[in-house]
N, C-alpha and C positions, 0 to 999 in steps of 0.2 A: 941818371934818368929820372924824369918827372912822370909819375904814374897816376892815372885816374882809374878808379874802379866804378863801373856803371852797372846798376842792377835794373834791367828792364822789368816793368811790372804793369801788366794790363789787368783791368778789372774783368772784362769779358773773356770767358773761356768756355769752349764748347763742352768740356768735360767737368769743369769746376768753376762756375761763375763766382767772382768775388774772392778767389783763392788767396790773394795777398793779405787779405784782412782777417782770415780765419784765426781763431784763437788756438794757440798751442801752449798749454800749461801756463796761462796767464799773460802771454805776449802774442801779438800777431805774428804771422809767418814773416811778413816783410821786416818787422822790427828785429826778429831773431837773425835773419839773413844780414841785415845792415850791421848789427852789433858784431857778428862773427867776422864780417869783412873788415870792419874798423880795427880789429885786432891785428890785421896784417900790416899796419903802419904804412898804408899807401899815402900819397900826397893829397888825394881827395877821394871821397866816396859820395856817390849821388844815386838816388832812385830816379829812373826815367819812366814816367807814367803818362797815361792819357786820360786819367780820371781824377776828378776833384777830391773824391773820397780818399783815395790813396795819397794824393798830394797833401791834403790836410792832416791825415793821420801821421805821416812821416814827420811833418813839421811839429806836430803835437809831442812826439817823443824826442824831439831835438835833432832829428836827422835832416839831411839836405835832400831836397826833391825838386825836380824840374818837370814842368808840363811839356809833353811832346805831341807831335801830330798823331792822330788816331788811325791814319791809314798805312802805317808801316806793316810790311808783310812778315817781318822777323825782328828779333832783338838786335841783330847786327846793324841794320839801317837806323834803328832807334838810337843806338849808341853813337852812330856817326852824326846824327842830328845834334846830340848833346855836344860832341866834339867840335863841330863846325860853329856852334853858337857860343862856345865858351870864350870868355875873355882871357883865360889862361892858355898857355901853350904846353901841351903834354907830348912826351915822347912815346909813351905806351898807353894803350887803352885796354882795360880788362872788361870783358863782357861776362857778367856773373849771373848765373841762374837765380831767379827770384823765388824758386820753389824748393830750395835746399836749406832748411832752417838751421841745420847743424854743419854747414860747410866748414872745413877746417882751415884756419888762417895759414897754416904751413903750405897748403896747396897753392895759395895765391903767391906766397913768397917764392915757392919753387918755380911757378910759372914766370914770374918776373926775372928770375935768375937765368932762365933760358936765353934771355936777350943780352947777356954778357958777351955772347957771340954776335958780332956785328952783322953777320950774314942772315940771322934769323929774321924772317918776315912775320910769321904767324906762329904762335905757340899754343899748345894744349896738353892735357894730361891723359895718360892711359894707365890701366891697372891690369895685372895678370888675372886671367880667368882661371878659377880653381875648381869649378864644378861643371860636369857635362850638361846638366839641366840648364845652367846659366848660358852655356855656349850655344845650345840648340834653341833657346827661346828667342823668337824673332821680335817679340814685343818689348822685352825688358831692357835690352841694351843694344848699343851699336858696336860692331866689332871693327878692328882696325889692324892692318898689317903694315909693318915698318921695314925700312932698310937697315943696313948695318950702322948707320949714323942716327938711327931712331927718327928719321924723317918719315912721315906718313906716305904710304904708297896708295892705299885705298881704304875707304870706309864702307861698311855694308850692314844691313840688318840680318844678313845671313852669316853662318859660321864660316870664317875665312882665316887661313887658306884651307882648301880641300886637301885632305890627307889621302892620297891614292893607295888603294890596296889594303886599307885598314878599316875595320868596322867603326862606325861613328862613336860608339860608347868607349872606344879605346883611344880616341884621338889625343886626349890630353897626355897620354904616355909617350907620344911620338912628336909632339909639336907644342911650342909655347904660344898660347893665344892671348890676345889683349882686348879689353873692352875700352870704349872711349868714355872719359869723364868730361862731361860737356861744359867746360869753361874754356874761354879763349882769351888770348892776349894778342894785340896787333900793334905794329908800329903805326903811328898815326897816319902817315902818308899812304901806307898800304891799305888801311881801313877805308879811306875815302875812295880809293880805286876799286876795292872789292864791291862796294855797294852799287857801283855803276855798271857792273858786268851783267850781261843778260843771263837769264836762267839757262842752264846747260842741259844737255841730253841725259847725262848720268844722274844729275840732280833730280830730274823729273822721274827717272826710273826708280831710284832708291828713296826719293823724298828726303835727301840729305844735302843741306846747303853747302857743306864744306867740299863736296865733289865739284861744285862750280869753280872753286878756287884752284883745285888741283888741275882741272881740265884747262884752265887758263894759264897754267905754268907757274903758279905760286907754290912755294914750299911750306909745309907745315911741320915744324919741329915738335916732337913729343917728349915728355918727361914721364918716367914711370913713378907712380905714387903708390903708397901703401894705404892711403886714406880714401874712404868712400863714405859719403853721407846720403841718407835716404832722400829721394826726390818725391814730392807730393804732387802727383798728376791728377788724382781723382779723390773723391770723398773716402773711398775705400782705403786708399794709401794713408790718408790722415788717421783713419780709425786704427789701422795697424800700428802706426807710430805712437798713438796715444795709449795703446795697450802695453807698450814696452815699459 
């Protein structure tokens, strides 16, 4: 399989403008992400941006970057633009978050390995939740329930599944809960189909793009990872990281 890793990176962000270029202990966030992804030995790694400052910066540190349209509503469609304009043919596309400077290369290798099963259309990673505070926090993580084959059944910002007849603080003793680790891999033909789907009802309700795919009959294979890297969504997140 020929695999491309794409790192969408916008300059404008309502919560943290210029986030890809912030300094993290001597290197920009986007450089740290790029270098970590490069350790996974993919066939190609590229930053997909809509801003000349990010484009120039990536090229300055020796990375590969492509200018993409500024009107994409999400990273999935930005990745598809890169795929459709590529001169190379790729079997798999990895959509990698540009705000996780310490993403673990083994996670990307695990994600690619899911596609050794020829029936897998979309892949992503999940991690077991081990604290009740984490489970009940609607802002910090997205939860997911899976079937016996570890295919995703549903994603939510709420704690799922509901454990009937048990106080919430005791749920972890009765059920295994998983959180979603937000990196995706797609078969190339599937990715192009996904971006042309209309916004779905459940997607609107939860504000979770992956529900659109499930509602339209696509399957999402998950893999359980032990790795988790901090995501930098706000300046406060960056301050916490720098204090460590």
